Structures are given as structure tokens and as C-alpha cells.
N, C-alpha and C positions, 0 to 999 in steps of 0.2 A: 222370104228373103230379108236382108237387112238394107236399110236406107243407106245410100252411098255417102251422103254428107255426114250422117251420124256415125257411120262406121269409120270414116277418116278421123273424126273427132276422137273416137275411142282409141284408134291406133296412136294418135298423138298423145293421148292420156297415158296409155301403156308405156310408150317410149319415155315420157317425162318421168313416170314413176320409177322405171328401171334406171334411168340416169341419176335420179336423186338417190336411189338405193346404192348404186355403184359408188357415188361420191362419198356418202356418209359411211358406209361399211368399209370402203377402201381406206379412208382416213383413219378410222378406228383401228382396223387391223394393222395398218402400217405403223401406227404409233405403238401398238403392243409389241410387234415384232422388233421394231427399232430399239425399244427400251430393253427388251430381253437380250437382244444381240449385244448391245453395249454392256449390259450387266455381265453377260457370259464372257465377253472379251476381258473385262476387268478382272473377273475371278480367275480365268485361265492364266492371265499374265501374272497375277499374284501367286497362283499355284505353281507356275513355272519357276518364278523367282525363289519361292520358299523351299521347293523340293531339293534344290541344289545345296541347301545348307544341311548336309547330312549329319553334321556333328551335333545338331540340336533336335530335340524331340518336338516336332511340329504337328503331331497327329491331332491334337486338340484344335489347332488353328485350321487345319485342312478340313476337319469334321465340320466346323462352323461355317467355312466357306461354301461347302457343298449344301449345307442346310439353308444358307442365305439364298443360294441360287434356286433351291426348291421353292422357297417362298415367292420368288419373282416369277417362277415358271408357271405355277398353278394358282389360280384364284380360288378362294373358298367356295364351297358348294352353293351357299345361298345367293351371293351376288351373281354367280355364273348362271344359276337357274332363273334368276330374275331377268337377266339380259336375254336369255334364250326365249323365255315366255313372252317378253315384250316383242321380240322379233316375230314369234308365231302369231301373236295377236295382230300385229301390223300387217302381216301377210294375209291373214284371214279376212280382215276388214277390207283391205285393198281388193282382194279377189271378189268379195261379195259386192262391192261397189261396181267393179267392172262387169260382173255378171248381171247386175241389175240394169246397168246402162245398156248392155247388149240386148236384154229382154225388152227394154223400151224402144230400142231401134228396130226390133224385129216386126215384120209385117207378114201375115199369112198370105198365100199358102206355103207349106213347108216344101223345100226342095233339098235334095241330097247335097247340092252344091253349097248349101249353107254351112255344112261341116267344115268347108275350107276356110270360112270366116272365123272359125274357132281355133285355127292353128296358132295365131299369135297369142291367144290366151294360154294355150298349152305350153308354148315356148316360154312365155313369161313365168308360168308356174315352175318350169324346170329351172329357170335362172334364179327364181326366188329360193328354191330348195338348195341350189348350189351356194348361194350367198349365205344361207342359214348354216350350212355345213362349214363354210369357210369361217364364219364368225364363231361358231361353236368350237372349232378346232384351234382357232387363234386364242381363245380363252383358256382351253385345256387341251393342248396339242399332243395328247398321248396317242401313241401308235398311229401317227399320221405321217405318211411318207413325204408329203409335200413340205410340211413344216419341220419335221425332225431333221431334215438335211440342213436346215438353216439354224434352228435352235434345238440342239440335241437335248434329250431328256436328262434330268439330273443324275439318273443312275449311270449314265455314260461316263460321268466324272469319276466313278470308281472302277471303270474298266481300263486296265493298263494297256490293253490292245488299242482301244480308242485313243487314249492319250499318246501312245507311241506313234500311231498312224497319222493322226490329224493335228496334234499339238506339238509333236517333237519333244515330248518330255522324256527324260531319262527314266526308263523303267526301273533300273537299279536304285535310283534315288527315291522313286515313289515307294518301292517295296521296302526301302530302308525305314520309311515312316510307318509302314504297316507292321513293323517289328515282328517279322515272321519267326516262328519257333515250332519245333516238333517235339512232342511229348509222347510217351507210352504210358498208359495207365491200365490197371486191371479192368477187364470187361465187367467183372463182378468181384468186388473185394472178398466176398464170402463164397468164392467159387468152390465147386467140387473138384478135387484133385484129378478126377478123370477127364476134366475139360478145362485145363488152365489156359485161358486166353487173355491176351493183352490187346488193347486198342491203340492204333497209331493215329494221332490227331495232329493236324496242322492248325496252329493258333495264329490269329491275326489281331493286332490291336485295332486296325481299321480294315473294313471289309472290302479290300480290293480284289477284283476277280477278272474273269474273261481271259484265262490263260490255260495252257496245258502244262501238266507237271509230270515229272518222273521222280520217284523216291525209292531209294534203296537203303536198307539197314544192314549193317554187317559188323562183326567183331573179329578182328584178325582175318582169317581165311574163311570164316563161317558166315554165310549169308542168312539173314534172319527175316527179311521182308522185302517184297517188291510190290510197288504200287504205281499206277499211272492213270491219268484221266483228265477231264476238263473241269476246271473250277468255274462254275456259273451260278452265282448266288441269286436266289429269288426270295425276298422277304414278303411276309403277308402285309396287306395294306394296313395303314394306320387306322386304329379303331375309331378315333375321333373325327379325323378329316376324310377318311376313306380314300386316301391318296397313297401312291407307292412310296415306300420308305427308301430314300436314296442311298443311305449309308448307315452302318451300325458299328458298334465298338465291341471288342472282346469276342471275336467270332471263333468258334471251334468247328473245324471241318474234318470229320472222320475220313480216313484214307484206307482203312481196312484193319484186319486182325493179324496178330502174330502169336506165337506160343510163348507164354510168360516164362515157363520153365526152361526154355532154351536161352533166355537172356542171361548174360554173365552178371554175376553179383559183385565181382571184385575187379572188373575191368570196364573200359569205356565202350559204349555202343556208338558207332559212327554212322551218321546220316548223310547221304549224298542226295541233295534235292536240286533238280534242274527245272527251271521255269521257262516255258516257250510261249511268249506273247506274239500275237500278230504284229507285223510291222517291224520286227527285229530280225536279225540274221544269226546272232549268237545267243545261246541260252544263258540265263543268269544262274550261276551255280552257288548253292549254299552248302557248307559243310558244318554240321553240328556234332558236338561230342556230348553224348548223353551219359549221365551218371545216375545211379539209383538213389532215390530220395523218398523214403517211406514206401508208399504204394505207387510211386511214379518213377519213370526215367525222364530226367529233364536236363536241359542245357543251362548251366549256370553262367556261362560266359557268352560274349557276343560271337555270333557265328562268323565264319569266314565267307565273304561274299565277293564274287568277281564274275566278269564276263568270260565264259569258257570259249575262247577263240579257236579251240581245236575242233569244235563242232559248228557246222554251218547248215542252216535249214531255211526253208521258206514254206509258206502256207499256200497251197494250191487247192481250190475248191473245198475248203474246210478240212483239208488233210495235210499233215506235216510231211514234207518231202525233204529228206536229209541229203544234202549235197556232199558233205565231207564229215568225217570224224565219228560216224555212228559206231564203227567197230571199236572205238576207244572207250565206250561206255558199256559196262557189263550188261548183258541181256538185251541191249537196245536193238541190235540187228534182228533178233528173233521176234520182237513184238512190233516192228515198224508198221505192219499192216493194220494195227489196231489204233494207231495214233490219229484219230479222227475227232474233230470238234462236234461231238454228238451228245454232250452233257452226261456222259457215262464215265464211271470210274471202275477200275479193275485192280485186283490185288492177288498176291500169292503169299500165304503165311510161311511157307517153307520152301523157298526157291532153290532148286538144284540146277547144276550146269546144263543138264539134259532134260529140263522140264518140258511138259507138253502144254501147248497153248490152251488146250481144253481144260486144263487144271485151274485156269484163272477163274476167279469168282467176282461177281458184281458187288460193289460196295453200295449198299442201299440205305445206310444210316443217314439220318437227317442232320443237317447243319444246325447247330444250336448256339445260343449266346450264354456266356457264363463269365 
């Protein structure tokens, strides 16, 4: 068994060690969180102010703001690993000293009741592990539910749904800075005439994402393309810092294929693009007029953009629920059941009024930067 006086001394030692750890780690973590929250608030305020200046191209400034927040959010790898290793070393040395003190206080013979005296050591070890995780996540709080609710990850600043839900930023103003455009290009410029395909691509000057889209191409009474799905961009980690990339420029998002030979060469291809972010109730509608230009169909003028107040929707359990106006958008009523935030995109190259849902194809082309 253990000597009573020695064991009381050990308990006091453990308590003092935990209180010291609580104070030091608590101060360190609170300072980190406070600094990041203040920086995030400053950036969001500036972002909110700037986005309403729709007449000026502020994409470069918004890009730099998000990159600045990325620098505040994540510490470099080497300092982070040094802090965590120092924490590990301190925990190991403390536990070794406590174990040595317990062994000196022990007097044979052994009784099973002695295991009860080890319970405080086990509890102290669990608390040490918790503090270690808290400190590690405060340094680099990626995918941590506790801290992400306080200091969201930098990639959230490119999410129009997040900005609309939590910051009350105008989605229309944000997308104005994204400089959305739709182009059609030949899938293969040297294609065989037996397979003439064109690729429909959504271009963004800034990579804003986290919204559902509906896209229809038509010329006169002829429907040329139908596509819909969720835009959820995932960039590979930075090769140097091994950290997530918060935002990129000149993004190309493939939305599907159409038949190049069906596109009119002497008239305009009209694009109706509806965007459904979380936190909004009316979609943002873009109307593009595409004209042929070498191997492309492009819009040379600024698109018409407005809030389509004829359509009202809400997001319920990651599914779009249309309250009014679905019948006013062609094909929309027929595909309502597929409007789910599941990171999938679908398209139909030759939509007919009586098409079958089974004819829809998955768009599996990767997003690329150009």
C-alpha cells in the first residue's frame, strides 16, 4: 500500500501541476483565439464594406484579404511542431516524476486496493491529453468543431452560403466580384465529325463556391443544354506549407457537354444561370448572350444579373425546397427531386420537353485553373 502522508503530498503535487497547466495553456489559447477573432472581424467588416462597391473590380483586394486571414489562422509547420513537442516533453517528464514519487511512497505487500490510488494519475493523464489537443487545435484549428464555430477556417470566406448566413453579405455583390461567365468550347478542337462535342464551362475570377446552380442554354425555341448541381471546390494543399489553399483565381468549372454542331453560328446562344446559396430565399439569376469567337462561344458584354423574386426556396436538410415559382423555370419541376447538396453535378446535352430523368449524365470533369 501507499503511505498516507506521502500520498496526500502526491495529490497536492498533481493538483498544483494541473492548475499551473490550466493557467498557462488557458492564457496562451485565449490570446491566440482573441487575436484571430479580432483579425477575422476586421477582415469581414472590410469585406462587407468593399463588396457593396459593385462598380469597381475589387477581386484582387478580396483575394489579398482572405490570404491575410490564412496567414493569421495557421502557424507555420516548424513552430507548431516545436510547441507540441515541448508540450509532449513536459507531460512525459511530469508523469515520470509523479510515477517515481508514487513508487517511493509504496510499501509492500501489494493489495488490489492500491489500484484505487492510481486513479488520480489516470485522471491527470486524461486531462493532460485534453490540454494537449486543445493547444494543438488552437495553433492549427483545422476540422475542429469546438474552435471552427468561433474562428471559421479561411476557406469559409469563399463560401457564399457562409457569408450569406453568418455575415449578412449580399451574395449578388460577392458574385459580382467573382466575375462569373459561361463559355462553350470544343471538347477537342481536332474532333472527329462523328462525335462533335462542346464543353460548357463556368468561369470565375475568384473561386467562390458552396452554392447550387441551374444552367440552361437555348437559342430561340431550341434547347441546347441543361445542367445543375452543387459547386463545392476543393483545392490540393499548398506544396510548400502543406496547408489548405483558401482561394484561387481564374477558376474553370466544367458543367457538362453539348453538341457543337447544334450551336447556331449566326445567332446568339442565351444562357440562363440560377444560383441558389444557403441563407437566401430568392435565387440570383444571370443571363448571358454568347457569340461565336474562333473555337469558343463567349459573352463579350456584362451579363444581366438580378434577384429572381418569382422563385422562392429554402434549404431543408441539404435539399432545396421550392415554395413558389418552380413552374416558371423550364424543366425545374421535373428535376426538383435531384436538387440535393451532395457535391454532384448532372447535365443533359440535348434536353427535350419530355426527357427522362434517367437520361441525365454525371459531370465528372475536374475543376482546373487557367
